[in-house]
N, C-alpha and C positions, 0 to 999 in steps of 0.2 A: 291474602290473595288466593283465589281459587286455583286448583291444580287440575282441572278437567282438561279434556282434549281441546276445548275452545275456551280459554280463560277469559277472553273478552266478553263472550256471550254470558258466561257465568257472572262476571263482575257487573255487567249492565243489568242483568236480571236481578241480582242481589241488591244493587243500588236502587233500582226501580221500586222494589218491594219496600225498602227502608224509607225512601223518600216519598212514596205514594204517587209518583209520577214517572213517566217514561224517561229514564236517565239518558237514553240515546238522543233526546232532544236537548239535553244540557251539554253533552259531550259526544261529538261525532264518533261513531264506532271505529272509524279509521284512525282517528287521533287516539282513542282509547287503546286500540291494538298496538300502536307505536309506543304509547306511554308505558303500557304493561310490559311490552317487549324490552324497552329500555331499562325499566326497573328490574326485571327478571335477569337480564344479561349483566347489568351492573352488580346486582346482589351476588349472583353466582361467581362472577369473575373475581370481584374484590374479596369475597369470603375465601375462595381458594388461594388467591395470592397472599392474603393476609395470613392464612394458616401456614402456608409453605414458608413464608418469610419468618414468622414467629418460630416455627420448628427449627429452621436452619440457623437463625441468628439471634433469637430472643428479641427481635425488633418488630414493632408493629408497622403496618402500612402507613399510618399517620406519622410515626417516627421517621420512616424512610422519606416520606414527603417533605417533612421539615428539613432533614439533612440535605435532601436533593435541592430544595430551594436555596439553602445556604451555599451549597457547592457551586451553584450557577451564579451566585452574586459576586460582586466586586469585593475583593479582600475577604471572601467567605463570611460576610456579615450583612445583616439587614436590620433596619429599625423594626421593633416589634410590631408596629402598626402596618408596615409593608409586608412583613411575614404573615401577619393575620389575614391580609387581603389575598395572599398567594396560596395558602395551604388549604387542604381539604377538611380541616377541622374547624370547629366554631372558634370565634375570637375569644370567648370566655374560657375555652379549654386550652388555649395556646400557652398562657403563663404556666399552668400546671404541667403541661407537656414539656415546655422548656426546662422547668425545674427538674423534672424526672430525667431528661436527657443530660442535664448538668450533673446529676448524681452519678450517671454513667461515665462522666468525663468527656462527653461528646460535644457539648456546647457550653458557652458561658453566657450569662445575661448581666449586662452592666448598664448603669445609668450614664448618660452622656454628660461629659464634664462641662460642655458649653451650654447645654439646655437640659436642665434637670427633669423636664417633662418627658424626655426621650429616653428609651431604653434600647440597647442594642443586643441582638442575639448573634453570637459569633461561633462558628465551627472551630473546634480545637484540632490540633494535629491528630489526636487520637480519634476524633470524630471523622476526620478526613480518611484516615487509614481504615476505619471501620466501614465507612461508606464504600470505599474502593474494594474492600474485601467482599461485601455483601452484594453490591450492584450487579456484577456479571450474572450470577445465578438468578437474581430477581428479574433482570431484563430478559434473560432467556425464558423465564416463566411467563412474562408478559407477552413475549413474541409467540410462545406456544398457545397460551390460553386465549389471548385476544387477537393477535396478528394471524394466527393459524386458522381462524374461523372464516376468513374471507380472502378471496384473491385480491391482489394489489389494486386492481381497478375499482373493485367494490369498496376497499378500504379507503381509497382516495375520495370516493363519493360520500362515504359515511363521514369522513373527516370534514369535508365541505359542509355537509348538512348539519353536523353537530356544531361547527363554528358559527353557522347562521343562527342556530338556536341560542348559543352562548351570547352572541352579539346582541340579539333581541332582548335578552334578559340581563345584560350587563348592568351592574350597579352604577348609578350616576357618580361622576367624580366631583367631590366637594373641594372647593378651594381651600 
């Protein structure tokens, strides 16, 4: 991604040159500007949060996400398929992530006794204590790096707009 004063113009110009056509006809510059802004903000915020979390706790942002999903679930456990749908990492990477978290003693992964096709990820007492110890500083960092960027009214609007985009792109539910 270009880093000039107007990254959208640079991106459109570069894409146009590569494609041999006016890229602004393929992607409205207003959409391009919003898309590049979203990617830039997401990249900067998540890199900073991930670095701070790793430095303070040895936990990655993806680890925190997995633990957070389990903390919010009934009995601190989820089917691996449900957890894969909820987390910010790929489904293929979830099993390896759970295995690494299990090495730390933060989660267990067990086959369901009633249905051998189902595996459960369960937060351990140590995982819960670790999450409780790490969460306050991480949430404060989220409040500062993300929440501190906009006044409350704009944050509400951003939330509504992002939820609309998320809803439009939701994966279909399979029976």
